[in-house]
C-alpha positions as CSV (number, residue, x, y, z in Angstrom):
1,M,-72.1,2.2,-107.3
2,S,-73.0,2.8,-103.6
3,P,-75.1,5.8,-102.5
4,Q,-72.0,7.3,-100.7
5,K,-70.0,7.2,-103.9
6,E,-72.9,8.6,-105.9
7,L,-73.0,11.6,-103.6
8,Q,-69.3,12.1,-103.8
9,T,-69.8,12.4,-107.5
10,Y,-72.3,15.2,-107.0
11,K,-70.0,16.9,-104.6
12,A,-67.3,16.9,-107.2
13,L,-69.6,18.1,-109.9
14,L,-70.7,21.0,-107.7
15,G,-67.1,22.2,-107.7
16,V,-66.7,22.1,-111.4
17,E,-68.3,25.6,-111.8
18,P,-67.0,27.3,-108.7
19,A,-68.4,30.8,-109.7
20,L,-71.9,29.4,-110.4
21,S,-71.8,27.2,-107.3
22,Y,-70.7,30.1,-105.1
23,Q,-73.4,32.4,-106.5
24,S,-76.0,29.7,-106.0
25,R,-75.0,29.2,-102.4
26,I,-75.1,32.9,-101.7
27,L,-78.6,33.1,-103.2
28,R,-79.7,30.1,-101.0
29,Q,-78.6,31.9,-97.9
30,N,-81.3,34.5,-98.6
31,K,-84.1,32.0,-98.3
32,A,-86.8,34.4,-99.5
33,A,-84.8,35.3,-102.7
34,F,-84.0,31.6,-103.3
35,R,-87.7,30.6,-103.1
36,L,-88.6,33.4,-105.4
37,V,-86.0,32.5,-108.0
38,K,-86.7,28.8,-107.7
39,R,-90.5,29.5,-108.2
40,F,-89.8,31.7,-111.2
41,A,-87.6,28.9,-112.7
42,D,-90.3,26.3,-112.0
43,L,-93.0,28.4,-113.8
44,L,-90.7,29.1,-116.7
45,M,-89.7,25.5,-117.2
46,A,-93.0,23.8,-116.4
47,G,-95.0,26.3,-118.4
48,T,-92.8,26.0,-121.5
49,A,-92.6,22.2,-121.2
50,F,-96.4,22.0,-120.9
51,I,-97.0,24.0,-124.0
52,V,-94.2,22.3,-126.1
53,L,-95.2,18.8,-125.0
54,F,-99.0,19.2,-125.1
55,P,-99.3,17.1,-128.3
56,L,-97.3,14.3,-126.7
57,L,-99.5,14.5,-123.6
58,V,-102.6,14.1,-125.7
59,L,-101.1,11.2,-127.7
60,I,-100.0,9.3,-124.5
61,G,-103.5,9.9,-123.1
62,I,-105.1,8.4,-126.2
63,L,-102.8,5.4,-126.2
64,I,-103.5,4.6,-122.5
65,R,-107.3,4.7,-123.2
66,I,-106.8,2.4,-126.3
67,T,-104.6,-0.2,-124.6
68,S,-106.2,-0.6,-121.2
69,S,-109.5,0.0,-119.4
70,G,-109.7,3.1,-117.2
71,P,-108.9,6.8,-117.3
72,A,-105.7,8.1,-118.9
73,I,-105.0,10.4,-115.9
74,F,-104.5,8.9,-112.5
75,K,-105.2,11.3,-109.5
76,Q,-104.1,10.6,-106.0
77,E,-103.7,12.6,-102.8
78,R,-100.0,13.2,-101.8
79,V,-98.3,15.0,-98.9
80,G,-96.6,18.2,-99.8
81,K,-94.5,20.9,-98.1
82,F,-95.3,21.2,-94.3
83,G,-97.7,18.2,-94.6
84,H,-100.1,20.0,-97.0
85,I,-102.3,17.5,-98.9
86,F,-102.7,18.0,-102.6
87,V,-103.9,16.1,-105.6
88,L,-101.1,14.7,-107.8
89,Y,-101.7,14.0,-111.5
90,K,-99.9,11.3,-113.5
91,F,-100.5,9.1,-116.5
92,R,-102.1,5.8,-115.4
93,S,-99.4,3.1,-115.7
94,M,-101.3,0.3,-113.8
95,I,-104.4,-1.6,-114.4
96,K,-107.7,0.0,-113.3
97,D,-108.3,-0.1,-109.6
98,A,-104.9,-1.7,-109.0
99,E,-105.2,-1.4,-105.2
100,K,-108.9,-2.2,-104.8
101,H,-108.3,-5.5,-103.0
102,T,-104.8,-4.8,-101.6
103,G,-104.9,-1.3,-100.2
104,P,-101.9,1.0,-100.4
105,V,-98.8,-0.9,-101.6
106,L,-95.4,0.5,-102.5
107,A,-94.2,0.0,-106.1
108,K,-92.1,-3.1,-106.6
109,H,-89.8,-4.5,-109.2
110,K,-91.7,-6.3,-112.1
111,D,-95.0,-5.3,-110.6
112,E,-97.7,-7.4,-112.3
113,R,-100.2,-4.6,-111.9
114,V,-98.3,-2.4,-114.4
115,T,-99.6,-2.5,-118.0
116,G,-97.4,-3.0,-121.0
117,L,-97.5,0.7,-122.0
118,G,-97.2,1.6,-118.3
119,R,-93.8,-0.2,-118.2
120,F,-92.6,2.0,-121.0
121,L,-94.0,5.2,-119.5
122,R,-92.3,4.4,-116.2
123,R,-89.0,3.4,-117.8
124,T,-88.9,6.8,-119.6
125,R,-90.5,8.7,-116.7
126,L,-93.2,9.9,-119.1
127,D,-95.9,8.9,-116.7
128,E,-94.9,11.9,-114.5
129,L,-95.4,14.5,-117.2
130,P,-98.9,15.6,-116.0
131,Q,-97.3,16.8,-112.9
132,L,-96.1,19.8,-114.9
133,W,-99.6,21.1,-114.0
134,N,-98.9,20.5,-110.3
135,V,-95.7,22.6,-110.7
136,I,-97.7,25.4,-112.4
137,L,-100.3,25.3,-109.6
138,G,-97.5,25.7,-107.0
139,D,-98.0,22.4,-105.2
140,M,-94.7,21.0,-106.5
141,S,-91.3,22.2,-107.8
142,V,-89.5,20.8,-110.8
143,V,-86.8,19.4,-108.5
144,G,-87.3,18.1,-105.0
145,P,-88.1,15.0,-103.0
146,R,-90.9,13.0,-104.6
147,P,-94.3,13.3,-102.7
148,E,-95.6,10.2,-101.0
149,R,-99.0,9.2,-99.9
150,E,-100.1,10.1,-96.3
151,Y,-100.4,6.3,-95.5
152,F,-96.7,5.8,-96.2
153,V,-95.6,9.1,-94.6
154,K,-97.2,8.0,-91.3
155,Q,-95.5,4.6,-91.5
156,H,-92.0,5.7,-92.3
157,K,-90.2,8.3,-90.2
158,E,-87.8,8.9,-93.2
159,L,-90.7,10.5,-95.1
160,Q,-91.5,12.9,-92.3
161,G,-89.8,15.9,-90.7
162,H,-87.0,17.5,-92.6
163,R,-88.1,15.9,-95.9
164,L,-91.4,17.9,-95.7
165,S,-89.6,21.2,-95.3
166,V,-89.4,21.8,-99.0
167,K,-91.8,21.4,-101.9
168,P,-91.9,18.0,-103.5
169,G,-90.5,17.6,-107.0
170,L,-91.4,16.3,-110.4
171,T,-88.0,14.7,-110.3
172,G,-85.3,14.5,-107.7
173,L,-81.9,13.1,-106.7
174,A,-83.5,9.9,-105.3
175,Q,-85.2,9.4,-108.7
176,V,-82.2,9.8,-110.9
177,E,-79.9,7.7,-108.7
178,G,-82.6,5.2,-107.6
179,T,-85.5,3.3,-109.1
180,Y,-89.3,3.0,-108.7
181,H,-88.8,0.2,-106.2
182,S,-86.1,1.9,-104.0
183,T,-86.9,1.6,-100.3
184,P,-88.0,4.7,-98.3
185,E,-84.7,4.5,-96.5
186,E,-82.7,4.6,-99.8
187,K,-84.8,7.5,-101.0
188,W,-84.3,9.4,-97.7
189,F,-80.5,9.1,-98.1
190,F,-80.5,11.1,-101.4
191,D,-83.4,13.4,-100.4
192,E,-81.5,14.5,-97.3
193,F,-78.4,15.2,-99.3
194,Y,-80.5,17.3,-101.8
195,I,-82.2,19.3,-99.1
196,D,-78.9,20.0,-97.3
197,H,-77.1,21.0,-100.6
198,M,-80.0,22.4,-102.6
199,T,-78.8,25.0,-105.1
200,L,-79.8,26.1,-108.6
201,L,-76.7,24.2,-109.9
202,M,-77.8,21.0,-108.1
203,D,-81.3,21.4,-109.7
204,F,-79.7,21.8,-113.1
205,L,-77.6,18.7,-112.7
206,I,-80.6,16.6,-111.7
207,I,-82.7,17.9,-114.6
208,L,-79.9,16.9,-117.0
209,R,-79.8,13.4,-115.5
210,T,-83.6,13.2,-115.8
211,L,-83.5,14.1,-119.4
212,W,-80.8,11.5,-120.0
213,I,-83.0,8.8,-118.4
214,I,-86.0,9.9,-120.6
215,V,-83.9,9.8,-123.8
216,S,-82.0,6.6,-122.9
217,K,-85.0,4.8,-121.3
218,K,-82.8,3.9,-118.4
219,G,-85.5,4.3,-115.7
220,S,-86.9,1.3,-113.9
């Protein structure tokens, strides 16, 4: 399905619950109130998920250490809201020092640097779970455009400007409709739609899609 048809689907879904959609739009018009409610929702969801999933986080970390050389947690600087640089946490899905000889490289389909366990973690999006801590810290939101590295932000105008006007997300519209190897232009198409139509209902729909991807292992 084309991006345009995918977005038409979301527009139709946003009209399914007119009362909720209307209330969400009214709340969004008061930007301060919307930010406050969204932050409260972020803390509630991320805090609860972190506590409930803590045993799983520990298990994944142990499996990564057992199956490949290197640390379980991968840390990397990313660009956040208004260009703020923060440290992003995720489970390591690639071999140790994957970019030591290549420099920054965008993820690609069937990337040979990805470990066997890493492929499973990426397919289920479980590699992103440590970013629950980024949400708790306030650097990220549960839903929003994915944060990119400064190197790529400087290279692609699609990753600049309007896209940096909101907090980056643990998941986003571009992630549930795209893949790990979607181009910056493709991601921008969905991210712009999200920013322009951002409501609590939209966040709810994206979270549902993300959960389906995790359960069905449909990520790539």
